[in-house]
N, CA and C atoms as an extended XYZ file, in Angstrom:
510
Properties=species:S:1:pos:R:3:atomname:S:1:resname:S:1:resid:I:1 pbc="F F F"
N       100.636       92.775       75.975 N   MET     1
C       100.602       94.051       77.543 CA  MET     1
C        99.853       94.427       78.188 C   MET     1
N        98.987       93.713       78.426 N   VAL     2
C        97.559       93.780       79.758 CA  VAL     2
C        98.521       93.837       80.734 C   VAL     2
N        99.736       92.130       80.521 N   ASN     3
C       100.156       92.257       81.949 CA  ASN     3
C       101.261       92.677       82.102 C   ASN     3
N       101.623       94.077       81.409 N   GLY     4
C       103.081       94.826       81.223 CA  GLY     4
C       102.251       96.329       82.143 C   GLY     4
N       100.883       96.818       81.627 N   ARG     5
C       100.037       97.478       82.587 CA  ARG     5
C        99.752       97.020       83.800 C   ARG     5
N        99.078       95.972       83.929 N   HIS     6
C        98.732       96.015       85.148 CA  HIS     6
C       100.008       95.663       86.192 C   HIS     6
N       101.483       95.053       85.884 N   ARG     7
C       102.072       95.301       86.642 CA  ARG     7
C       102.643       96.709       86.685 C   ARG     7
N       102.994       97.670       86.000 N   GLU     8
C       102.962       99.002       85.822 CA  GLU     8
C       101.940       99.636       87.044 C   GLU     8
N       100.702       99.119       86.965 N   THR     9
C        99.918       99.939       88.114 CA  THR     9
C       100.028       99.395       89.177 C   THR     9
N       100.333       98.393       89.160 N   GLU    10
C       100.986       96.895       90.662 CA  GLU    10
C       101.665       98.590       90.876 C   GLU    10
N       102.620       98.707       90.362 N   ASN    11
C       103.810       99.589       91.154 CA  ASN    11
C       103.279      100.690       91.350 C   ASN    11
N       102.615      101.032       90.834 N   GLN    12
C       102.478      102.928       90.877 CA  GLN    12
C       101.574      102.698       92.245 C   GLN    12
N       100.266      101.921       92.443 N   ASN    13
C        99.564      101.807       94.010 CA  ASN    13
C       100.369      101.493       94.940 C   ASN    13
N       101.706      100.458       94.619 N   GLN    14
C       102.715      100.415       95.744 CA  GLN    14
C       103.357      101.734       96.244 C   GLN    14
N       104.153      102.338       94.886 N   LEU    15
C       104.647      103.386       95.506 CA  LEU    15
C       103.733      104.514       95.906 C   LEU    15
N       102.183      105.165       95.895 N   GLU    16
C       101.356      105.617       96.350 CA  GLU    16
C       101.289      105.161       97.607 C   GLU    16
N       101.301      103.884       98.396 N   GLU    17
C       100.873      103.839       99.400 CA  GLU    17
C       102.247      103.981      100.394 C   GLU    17
N       103.378      103.102       99.326 N   SER    18
C       104.514      104.387      100.196 CA  SER    18
C       104.493      105.566      100.457 C   SER    18
N       104.353      105.869       99.700 N   LEU    19
C       103.950      107.690       99.772 CA  LEU    19
C       102.799      107.741      100.890 C   LEU    19
N       102.063      107.537      101.078 N   ARG    20
C       100.971      107.728      102.507 CA  ARG    20
C       101.482      107.177      103.653 C   ARG    20
N       102.581      106.116      103.674 N   SER    21
C       102.578      105.896      104.387 CA  SER    21
C       103.728      106.274      105.301 C   SER    21
N       104.348      107.050      104.291 N   MET    22
C       106.195      108.443      104.685 CA  MET    22
C       105.261      109.443      104.921 C   MET    22
N       104.332      110.183      104.459 N   ASP    23
C       103.606      111.640      105.228 CA  ASP    23
C       103.054      110.779      105.974 C   ASP    23
N       102.865      109.566      106.604 N   SER    24
C       101.688      109.360      107.999 CA  SER    24
C       102.662      109.254      108.443 C   SER    24
N       103.880      108.972      108.652 N   ARG    25
C       105.021      108.687      110.038 CA  ARG    25
C       105.612      110.412      109.805 C   ARG    25
N       106.011      110.871      109.192 N   ARG    26
C       106.233      111.889      109.188 CA  ARG    26
C       105.144      113.132      109.655 C   ARG    26
N       104.170      112.925      109.686 N   ARG    27
C       103.202      113.911      110.316 CA  ARG    27
C       103.247      113.105      111.811 C   ARG    27
N       103.060      112.046      111.994 N   LYS    28
C       103.079      111.258      113.573 CA  LYS    28
C       104.765      111.621      114.199 C   LYS    28
N       105.572      111.463      113.438 N   LYS    29
C       106.924      112.297      113.926 CA  LYS    29
C       107.004      113.678      114.137 C   LYS    29
N       106.485      114.774      113.660 N   ALA    30
C       106.668      116.123      113.531 CA  ALA    30
C       105.417      116.458      114.721 C   ALA    30
N       104.038      115.835      114.900 N   ALA    31
C       103.377      115.721      116.471 CA  ALA    31
C       104.344      114.907      117.210 C   ALA    31
N       104.882      114.887      117.506 N   MET    32
C       105.931      113.760      118.506 CA  MET    32
C       106.465      114.862      119.196 C   MET    32
N       107.623      115.540      117.803 N   GLN    33
C       108.140      117.032      118.088 CA  GLN    33
C       107.330      117.805      118.778 C   GLN    33
N       106.415      118.476      118.172 N   ARG    34
C       105.490      119.281      118.966 CA  ARG    34
C       105.361      119.205      120.647 C   ARG    34
N       104.703      117.964      120.831 N   LYS    35
C       104.188      116.913      122.438 CA  LYS    35
C       105.528      117.287      123.248 C   LYS    35
N       106.915      116.780      122.072 N   LEU    36
C       107.908      117.090      122.889 CA  LEU    36
C       108.133      118.112      123.246 C   LEU    36
N       108.483      119.375      122.428 N   GLN    37
C       108.698      120.459      122.798 CA  GLN    37
C       107.480      121.512      123.892 C   GLN    37
N       106.475      120.852      123.762 N   GLN    38
C       105.443      121.257      124.864 CA  GLN    38
C       105.757      120.970      126.431 C   GLN    38
N       105.989      119.558      126.314 N   LEU    39
C       106.075      119.189      127.217 CA  LEU    39
C       107.734      120.030      127.952 C   LEU    39
N       108.593      120.119      126.964 N   ARG    40
C       109.952      120.384      127.472 CA  ARG    40
C       109.975      122.101      128.541 C   ARG    40
N       108.701      122.893      127.083 N   SER    41
C       108.661      124.096      127.334 CA  SER    41
C       107.945      123.976      128.573 C   SER    41
N       107.246      123.399      129.325 N   VAL    42
C       105.966      123.120      130.674 CA  VAL    42
C       106.836      123.052      131.741 C   VAL    42
N       107.576      122.065      131.175 N   THR    43
C       108.646      121.760      132.505 CA  THR    43
C       110.515      122.781      132.310 C   THR    43
N       110.299      123.628      132.254 N   ASN    44
C       111.641      124.472      132.027 CA  ASN    44
C       112.793      123.156      131.629 C   ASN    44
N       112.379      122.390      130.974 N   SER    45
C       113.695      121.379      130.871 CA  SER    45
C       114.739      122.296      129.730 C   SER    45
N       115.833      121.910      129.568 N   SER    46
C       117.123      122.463      129.006 CA  SER    46
C       117.270      120.984      127.790 C   SER    46
N       117.065      120.037      128.196 N   ALA    47
C       117.350      118.340      127.375 CA  ALA    47
C       117.010      118.444      126.221 C   ALA    47
N       117.456      118.002      125.844 N   VAL    48
C       117.512      117.704      123.891 CA  VAL    48
C       116.850      116.692      123.814 C   VAL    48
N       117.150      115.401      124.110 N   ASN    49
C       117.334      114.259      123.453 CA  ASN    49
C       115.836      114.067      124.673 C   ASN    49
N       114.720      112.983      123.728 N   LYS    50
C       113.320      112.469      123.809 CA  LYS    50
C       113.563      112.034      125.682 C   LYS    50
N       114.410      110.877      125.538 N   ALA    51
C       114.591      110.701      127.128 CA  ALA    51
C       114.776      111.735      128.499 C   ALA    51
N       115.812      112.100      127.835 N   SER    52
C       115.970      113.451      128.654 CA  SER    52
C       114.867      114.489      129.333 C   SER    52
N       114.680      114.905      128.081 N   ILE    53
C       112.719      115.200      128.347 CA  ILE    53
C       112.256      114.528      128.838 C   ILE    53
N       112.071      113.614      129.227 N   ILE    54
C       110.628      112.883      129.501 CA  ILE    54
C       111.536      112.394      131.232 C   ILE    54
N       113.033      112.342      131.194 N   VAL    55
C       113.610      112.363      132.300 CA  VAL    55
C       113.481      113.511      133.838 C   VAL    55
N       113.343      114.742      132.412 N   ASP    56
C       113.023      116.011      133.139 CA  ASP    56
C       111.331      116.265      134.150 C   ASP    56
N       110.648      116.028      132.676 N   ALA    57
C       109.500      115.895      133.289 CA  ALA    57
C       108.688      114.884      134.182 C   ALA    57
N       109.347      113.532      134.697 N   THR    58
C       109.100      113.100      135.566 CA  THR    58
C       109.970      113.840      137.136 C   THR    58
N       110.628      114.702      137.112 N   ARG    59
C       111.500      115.409      138.114 CA  ARG    59
C       110.341      116.393      138.354 C   ARG    59
N       109.713      116.809      137.471 N   TYR    60
C       109.327      118.241      137.544 CA  TYR    60
C       107.130      117.449      138.272 C   TYR    60
N       107.266      116.401      137.697 N   ILE    61
C       105.877      115.855      138.462 CA  ILE    61
C       106.233      115.614      139.828 C   ILE    61
N       107.495      115.222      140.044 N   GLU    62
C       107.216      115.163      141.275 CA  GLU    62
C       107.552      115.902      142.425 C   GLU    62
N       108.537      117.159      141.888 N   GLU    63
C       107.880      118.568      142.386 CA  GLU    63
C       106.387      118.706      142.802 C   GLU    63
N       106.037      118.704      141.879 N   LEU    64
C       104.649      119.065      141.796 CA  LEU    64
C       103.769      118.620      142.424 C   LEU    64
N       104.017      117.059      142.605 N   LYS    65
C       103.165      116.294      143.995 CA  LYS    65
C       103.534      116.482      145.190 C   LYS    65
N       105.042      117.114      145.612 N   GLN    66
C       105.632      117.454      146.828 CA  GLN    66
C       104.398      118.629      147.247 C   GLN    66
N       104.988      119.956      146.808 N   LYS    67
C       104.132      121.161      146.626 CA  LYS    67
C       102.603      120.722      146.552 C   LYS    67
N       101.791      120.342      146.240 N   VAL    68
C       100.898      119.685      146.405 CA  VAL    68
C       100.569      118.962      147.602 C   VAL    68
N       101.287      118.154      148.462 N   ASP    69
C       101.236      117.497      149.781 CA  ASP    69
C       101.387      118.706      150.598 C   ASP    69
N       102.643      119.254      150.754 N   GLY    70
C       102.747      120.621      151.593 CA  GLY    70
C       101.712      121.475      151.438 C   GLY    70
N       101.227      121.944      150.638 N   PHE    71
C        99.606      122.774      150.313 CA  PHE    71
C        98.369      121.792      150.989 C   PHE    71
N        98.465      120.379      151.010 N   SER    72
C        97.061      119.843      151.949 CA  SER    72
C        97.505      119.899      153.061 C   SER    72
N        98.243      120.025      153.552 N   SER    73
C        98.587      119.274      155.027 CA  SER    73
C        98.448      120.976      155.743 C   SER    73
N        98.676      121.899      154.857 N   GLU    74
C        98.664      123.603      155.128 CA  GLU    74
C        97.338      123.901      155.443 C   GLU    74
N        96.581      123.229      154.255 N   LEU    75
C        95.508      123.648      154.326 CA  LEU    75
C        94.629      122.824      155.342 C   LEU    75
N        94.698      121.590      155.640 N   GLY    76
C        94.700      120.711      156.529 CA  GLY    76
C        94.861      121.484      158.080 C   GLY    76
N        95.837      122.273      158.081 N   THR    77
C        96.248      122.709      159.668 CA  THR    77
C        95.361      124.422      159.996 C   THR    77
N        95.076      124.446      158.934 N   ALA    78
C        94.126      126.030      158.598 CA  ALA    78
C        92.961      125.696      158.600 C   ALA    78
N        92.401      123.980      158.407 N   GLU    79
C        90.849      123.969      158.492 CA  GLU    79
C        90.662      123.378      160.013 C   GLU    79
N        91.340      122.764      160.886 N   SER    80
C        91.015      122.283      161.549 CA  SER    80
C        90.674      123.114      162.409 C   SER    80
N        89.646      122.352      163.490 N   SER    81
C        88.851      122.596      164.189 CA  SER    81
C        89.172      124.312      165.104 C   SER    81
N        88.467      124.781      165.832 N   PHE    82
C        89.351      126.039      166.137 CA  PHE    82
C        88.950      125.619      167.631 C   PHE    82
N        89.732      126.284      168.678 N   SER    83
C        90.039      125.878      170.220 CA  SER    83
C        88.896      126.850      170.538 C   SER    83
N        88.819      127.172      171.779 N   GLN    84
C        88.164      127.454      172.604 CA  GLN    84
C        88.046      128.855      172.335 C   GLN    84
N        88.992      128.894      173.043 N   ASP    85
C        89.422      130.557      172.932 CA  ASP    85
C        88.997      131.624      170.933 C   ASP    85
N        89.557      130.658      170.156 N   GLU    86
C        89.561      130.921      168.797 CA  GLU    86
C        87.777      131.035      168.303 C   GLU    86
N        86.886      131.090      169.529 N   LEU    87
C        85.692      130.383      168.209 CA  LEU    87
C        85.419      131.589      167.825 C   LEU    87
N        84.233      131.844      167.338 N   PRO    88
C        83.658      133.394      166.362 CA  PRO    88
C        82.704      133.651      167.093 C   PRO    88
N        82.714      135.080      167.538 N   MET    89
C        81.700      135.368      167.729 CA  MET    89
C        80.056      135.216      167.590 C   MET    89
N        79.737      135.051      168.214 N   VAL    90
C        77.753      134.457      167.497 CA  VAL    90
C        76.969      135.248      168.663 C   VAL    90
N        76.346      136.069      168.136 N   THR    91
C        74.642      136.205      168.042 CA  THR    91
C        73.605      136.024      167.849 C   THR    91
N        72.298      135.790      168.178 N   VAL    92
C        71.143      135.593      167.785 CA  VAL    92
C        70.287      136.217      168.494 C   VAL    92
N        69.452      137.362      168.213 N   GLU    93
C        68.344      138.168      168.615 CA  GLU    93
C        67.118      137.438      168.164 C   GLU    93
N        66.480      137.636      168.758 N   THR    94
C        64.706      136.883      168.766 CA  THR    94
C        63.771      138.232      167.723 C   THR    94
N        63.639      137.650      166.721 N   LEU    95
C        62.418      138.589      166.371 CA  LEU    95
C        61.360      137.691      166.463 C   LEU    95
N        59.878      138.552      165.232 N   GLU    96
C        59.321      138.537      165.341 CA  GLU    96
C        58.818      137.007      164.992 C   GLU    96
N        59.258      136.441      164.082 N   ARG    97
C        59.024      135.068      163.326 CA  ARG    97
C        60.343      135.112      162.784 C   ARG    97
N        61.681      134.494      163.643 N   GLY    98
C        62.471      134.187      163.345 CA  GLY    98
C        63.771      134.441      164.292 C   GLY    98
N        64.596      135.120      163.985 N   PHE    99
C        65.932      135.461      164.503 CA  PHE    99
C        67.069      136.012      163.224 C   PHE    99
N        68.022      136.971      164.221 N   LEU   100
C        69.318      137.846      162.977 CA  LEU   100
C        70.154      136.967      163.980 C   LEU   100
N        70.753      136.152      163.051 N   ILE   101
C        72.189      135.543      163.651 CA  ILE   101
C        72.886      137.027      162.868 C   ILE   101
N        74.278      136.777      163.843 N   ASN   102
C        75.554      137.711      163.586 CA  ASN   102
C        76.208      136.234      163.826 C   ASN   102
N        77.085      136.157      162.791 N   VAL   103
C        78.496      135.386      162.802 CA  VAL   103
C        80.391      136.249      162.600 C   VAL   103
N        80.998      136.555      163.727 N   PHE   104
C        82.284      136.879      163.628 CA  PHE   104
C        82.866      136.076      163.478 C   PHE   104
N        84.379      135.967      162.638 N   SER   105
C        85.663      135.741      162.803 CA  SER   105
C        86.599      136.461      162.575 C   SER   105
N        87.648      135.819      163.065 N   GLU   106
C        89.290      136.908      162.670 CA  GLU   106
C        89.351      136.388      161.640 C   GLU   106
N        89.263      134.901      161.358 N   ARG   107
C        89.812      134.075      159.921 CA  ARG   107
C        88.454      132.986      159.472 C   ARG   107
N        89.135      133.499      158.070 N   ASN   108
C        87.926      132.700      157.435 CA  ASN   108
C        88.590      131.121      157.041 C   ASN   108
N        87.867      129.870      157.081 N   CYS   109
C        87.709      129.048      157.403 CA  CYS   109
C        87.058      128.263      156.016 C   CYS   109
N        88.007      127.372      155.217 N   PRO   110
C        86.510      127.467      154.081 CA  PRO   110
C        85.798      126.160      154.371 C   PRO   110
N        84.361      126.314      154.531 N   GLY   111
C        83.842      125.092      154.700 CA  GLY   111
C        82.976      125.846      155.992 C   GLY   111
N        82.581      127.239      156.368 N   MET   112
C        82.299      127.289      157.348 CA  MET   112
C        80.675      128.134      157.438 C   MET   112
N        80.628      128.834      156.133 N   LEU   113
C        79.004      129.165      155.301 CA  LEU   113
C        78.525      127.867      155.435 C   LEU   113
N        79.046      126.664      154.748 N   VAL   114
C        77.886      125.279      154.610 CA  VAL   114
C        77.916      124.473      156.070 C   VAL   114
N        78.732      124.886      157.000 N   ALA   115
C        78.592      124.175      158.226 CA  ALA   115
C        77.545      125.294      159.116 C   ALA   115
N        77.686      126.527      158.654 N   ILE   116
C        76.154      127.121      159.805 CA  ILE   116
C        74.916      126.945      159.034 C   ILE   116
N        74.831      127.274      157.575 N   LEU   117
C        73.908      126.788      156.675 CA  LEU   117
C        72.899      125.496      157.360 C   LEU   117
N        73.871      124.556      157.351 N   ASP   118
C        73.442      123.201      157.307 CA  ASP   118
C        73.367      122.903      159.392 C   ASP   118
N        74.091      123.940      160.248 N   ALA   119
C        72.938      123.852      161.032 CA  ALA   119
C        71.391      124.104      161.520 C   ALA   119
N        71.547      125.546      160.496 N   PHE   120
C        70.164      126.114      159.972 CA  PHE   120
C        69.113      125.268      159.967 C   PHE   120
N        69.617      124.376      159.013 N   GLU   121
C        68.162      123.074      158.163 CA  GLU   121
C        68.061      122.754      159.023 C   GLU   121
N        69.159      121.290      160.012 N   GLU   122
C        69.089      120.934      160.883 CA  GLU   122
C        67.851      121.335      161.684 C   GLU   122
N        68.099      123.224      162.330 N   LEU   123
C        66.836      123.542      163.076 CA  LEU   123
C        65.724      123.189      162.288 C   LEU   123
N        65.672      123.714      161.678 N   GLY   124
C        64.714      123.494      160.513 CA  GLY   124
C        64.219      125.416      160.347 C   GLY   124
N        65.331      126.327      160.039 N   LEU   125
C        65.610      127.360      159.974 CA  LEU   125
C        65.649      127.684      158.495 C   LEU   125
N        64.526      128.718      157.898 N   ASP   126
C        64.835      128.841      156.314 CA  ASP   126
C        65.718      130.327      156.957 C   ASP   126
N        66.360      130.795      155.517 N   VAL   127
C        67.153      131.544      155.672 CA  VAL   127
C        66.394      132.742      154.455 C   VAL   127
N        65.855      134.043      155.342 N   LEU   128
C        65.187      134.658      154.482 CA  LEU   128
C        65.852      135.642      153.943 C   LEU   128
N        67.165      136.407      154.070 N   ASP   129
C        67.906      137.160      154.145 CA  ASP   129
C        69.540      136.771      154.445 C   ASP   129
N        70.695      136.951      154.300 N   ALA   130
C        71.491      136.519      154.260 CA  ALA   130
C        72.818      138.010      153.477 C   ALA   130
N        73.469      138.088      154.499 N   ARG   131
C        74.718      138.816      153.864 CA  ARG   131
C        75.609      138.537      154.367 C   ARG   131
N        76.537      137.916      153.161 N   VAL   132
C        78.375      137.266      154.157 CA  VAL   132
C        78.817      137.852      153.425 C   VAL   132
N        80.572      137.850      154.106 N   SER   133
C        81.797      137.980      153.659 CA  SER   133
C        82.921      137.122      154.003 C   SER   133
N        83.456      136.180      153.393 N   CYS   134
C        84.616      135.476      153.476 CA  CYS   134
C        85.711      135.901      152.755 C   CYS   134
N        86.067      137.365      152.788 N   GLU   135
C        87.255      137.605      152.193 CA  GLU   135
C        88.414      136.706      153.371 C   GLU   135
N        88.985      137.794      153.932 N   ASP   136
C        90.694      137.581      155.405 CA  ASP   136
C        89.184      136.824      156.544 C   ASP   136
N        88.236      137.695      156.787 N   THR   137
C        87.437      137.357      158.056 CA  THR   137
C        86.564      136.513      157.387 C   THR   137
N        85.943      136.320      158.342 N   PHE   138
C        84.045      135.797      158.071 CA  PHE   138
C        83.125      136.610      159.128 C   PHE   138
N        82.216      137.088      158.176 N   GLN   139
C        80.962      137.760      158.454 CA  GLN   139
C        80.204      136.754      157.937 C   GLN   139
N        78.876      136.860      158.994 N   LEU   140
C        77.577      136.633      158.163 CA  LEU   140
C        76.323      137.133      159.333 C   LEU   140
N        75.159      137.858      158.637 N   GLU   141
C        74.745      138.264      159.339 CA  GLU   141
C        73.340      137.629      158.250 C   GLU   141
N        72.737      137.216      159.431 N   ALA   142
C        71.440      136.189      159.008 CA  ALA   142
C        70.103      136.186      159.437 C   ALA   142
N        68.697      136.257      158.408 N   VAL   143
C        67.798      136.174      159.432 CA  VAL   143
C        66.960      135.243      159.010 C   VAL   143
N        66.867      134.239      160.179 N   GLY   144
C        65.995      132.819      159.827 CA  GLY   144
C        64.773      132.784      160.551 C   GLY   144
N        64.477      132.789      159.553 N   GLY   145
C        62.708      132.209      159.866 CA  GLY   145
C        62.358      130.458      160.097 C   GLY   145
N        61.490      130.469      160.918 N   GLU   146
C        61.045      129.385      161.721 CA  GLU   146
C        60.172      129.044      160.974 C   GLU   146
N        59.766      127.352      159.925 N   SER   147
C        59.647      127.087      159.737 CA  SER   147
C        58.080      126.083      160.122 C   SER   147
N        56.484      126.120      159.482 N   GLN   148
C        55.573      126.468      160.366 CA  GLN   148
C        55.218      125.001      160.613 C   GLN   148
N        55.778      123.690      160.582 N   GLU   149
C        55.912      122.460      161.018 CA  GLU   149
C        57.003      122.702      161.918 C   GLU   149
N        57.438      123.072      162.457 N   ASN   150
C        58.643      123.359      163.337 CA  ASN   150
C        58.258      123.550      164.876 C   ASN   150
N        58.552      122.682      165.829 N   GLU   151
C        58.957      123.643      166.796 CA  GLU   151
C        59.117      124.663      167.295 C   GLU   151
N        58.713      125.584      168.424 N   SER   152
C        59.559      126.379      168.439 CA  SER   152
C        60.670      126.340      169.445 C   SER   152
N        61.065      127.399      169.034 N   ILE   153
C        63.047      127.276      169.754 CA  ILE   153
C        63.672      128.450      169.892 C   ILE   153
N        64.606      128.524      170.529 N   ASP   154
C        65.203      129.772      171.109 CA  ASP   154
C        66.386      130.350      170.924 C   ASP   154
N        66.229      131.290      170.582 N   ALA   155
C        68.431      131.948      170.529 CA  ALA   155
C        69.037      131.036      171.213 C   ALA   155
N        68.810      131.346      172.037 N   GLN   156
C        70.556      130.148      173.162 CA  GLN   156
C        70.627      128.924      171.621 C   GLN   156
N        69.432      128.012      171.590 N   VAL   157
C        69.383      126.512      170.859 CA  VAL   157
C        70.450      126.761      169.284 C   VAL   157
N        70.114      128.274      169.081 N   VAL   158
C        70.202      129.056      167.730 CA  VAL   158
C        71.909      128.757      168.146 C   VAL   158
N        72.344      130.009      169.149 N   LYS   159
C        73.609      129.999      168.865 CA  LYS   159
C        74.272      128.324      168.973 C   LYS   159
N        73.909      128.078      170.401 N   GLN   160
C        74.651      126.424      170.156 CA  GLN   160
C        75.163      125.779      168.978 C   GLN   160
N        74.265      125.212      168.029 N   ALA   161
C        73.882      125.219      167.522 CA  ALA   161
C        74.982      125.201      166.181 C   ALA   161
N        74.914      126.916      165.895 N   VAL   162
C        76.169      127.479      165.244 CA  VAL   162
C        77.336      127.116      165.649 C   VAL   162
N        77.836      127.526      166.930 N   LEU   163
C        78.889      127.440      167.025 CA  LEU   163
C        79.144      125.636      166.964 C   LEU   163
N        77.996      124.980      167.661 N   GLN   164
C        78.237      123.221      167.409 CA  GLN   164
C        78.861      122.971      165.681 C   GLN   164
N        78.336      123.556      165.205 N   ALA   165
C        79.058      122.990      163.926 CA  ALA   165
C        79.892      123.780      163.133 C   ALA   165
N        80.244      124.974      163.433 N   ILE   166
C        81.468      125.958      163.595 CA  ILE   166
C        82.440      125.104      163.927 C   ILE   166
N        82.650      124.275      165.310 N   GLN   167
C        83.866      123.505      165.911 CA  GLN   167
C        83.514      121.960      165.340 C   GLN   167
N        82.087      121.509      164.701 N   ASN   168
C        82.617      120.167      164.123 CA  ASN   168
C        82.743      120.133      162.753 C   ASN   168
N        83.631      121.378      162.088 N   MET   169
C        84.090      121.314      160.716 CA  MET   169
C        84.992      120.772      160.827 C   MET   169
N        85.737      119.577      159.724 N   ASP   170
C        86.180      119.397      159.736 CA  ASP   170
C        86.233      118.547      157.478 C   ASP   170
């Protein structure tokens, strides 16, 4: 009788293990089907079988890479340095302790504001007040004050530094 119960318990344990294994496989298969359906949806694939969905996804990824390359080259062209006749209008007025700097450009280029602020920092100018618009055009009005330890600089030096910073943007 003990042997019979032992065998019965073993059979029951094997059955439970088999059921758990089947349930685990079923869940994994369902998860894979959901992921394939998501992939199919994202890539606008009409494929039904797994291999075709993956092939369509691969093509879709290649198309996206080509679009990114195209956008990157367009952006590179847009970010290229200004030619001499395209340089923004820069005016610098001397104030009691600093400068009023105005920059206007018909086109906005990513990084222009950062380049100008870097030029201010190199000159030792602290930005005391600023207004910036970077929508379609670029407009900056800033009040830059000379730091205490900085030697006196004139408006022409500030203007040249700003123009140089814009030309060197890359």
